[in-house]
N, C-alpha and C positions, 0 to 999 in steps of 0.2 A: 562708493565712498570708502576710503581706507579705516583702518581701525586707529583710534587715537588712545592717548593716555588717559586714564580714570580721573576726572575731577573729583575734588574733595566731597562735594555734595553727593556724587553718585557712589562712592567707595563703600560706604556701610551696606547698601542694598546689594552692590556686586558681590561683596564678600559673604553676605547672608546666603545668597543664591548659590555661589561656588560650594559653600559648606553643605548645603542641601543637596546639589548634585553629586558631590563626592559621597555623601552617605548613601545615595542610591546605588553605588557600585558601578561595575562596568556595563551594566545593561542601559543605564541612564534613567531619565525621568522626564515626563511629558510637560509642557507648558502649564496645563490645566492642573496637574499635581503639584508643580512648583508655586503656582498661585495659592493653592489651599494651604501649602506648608508655611509660606513665607508672608502672605496676604500683600503680595506686590502684584500689581495689575499685569495681566498678560502681555499688553503692548510694551510696557516698561521692560519686563523680562527679555522681550526680544530685542528691545532697542539697546539694552545694556550690553547683551552678549554679541549683538551684531556690530555695534559702534565702538566698542572698548576692547583692549587686549585683555584676554581672559584664558583660564585654563580649561574652559569648557567649550566643546565643540557641538555644532548643530548637525543633526542627521534627522532623516525623516522616517517616521515609522510607516513601513509600506503594508503591514498587515495589522492595522489596529482593530481593536475588539468592536468598536463603533462604527467601522466601515469608512471613516474618514481619515485620511492621511494627515498626520499632524507632527508638529516639531518634536524632536527627542533630544535632550541636552545630556551630553555624556561628558565626564571630567577626564582630562588627558594631563596625567602627572608629568612633572618636569623630569629631565634625566637625573637631575639630584635627588628627587623623591623616589625615583626607581632604584637608585643606587644605594640609598640609606639603609634598606635590609641586609643587602648583601654585604656592605662594608661592616655592618655590626657583627655579622657571622664571622668575618675574618679578624675581628678584634681591633679594628681601626678607631 
């Protein structure tokens, strides 16, 4: 199934999730930790990221501490977000 635009009812949850993943930095955050931070069910987290366009990418944690492979979500900035600090240095 392809990714779709975000419905108005899903937008607040997806935005909260993106903020939490972005705050985790380049190492990302697992589904369980996202659930603890946002109180959104793990199934809904996976569904939102899997089915809707998002700045978050799914990876698999292949060496987890509990021994079970798990989803890890990593924020991928847009080209405009990457360029913003560089443009500020050049005085644009």
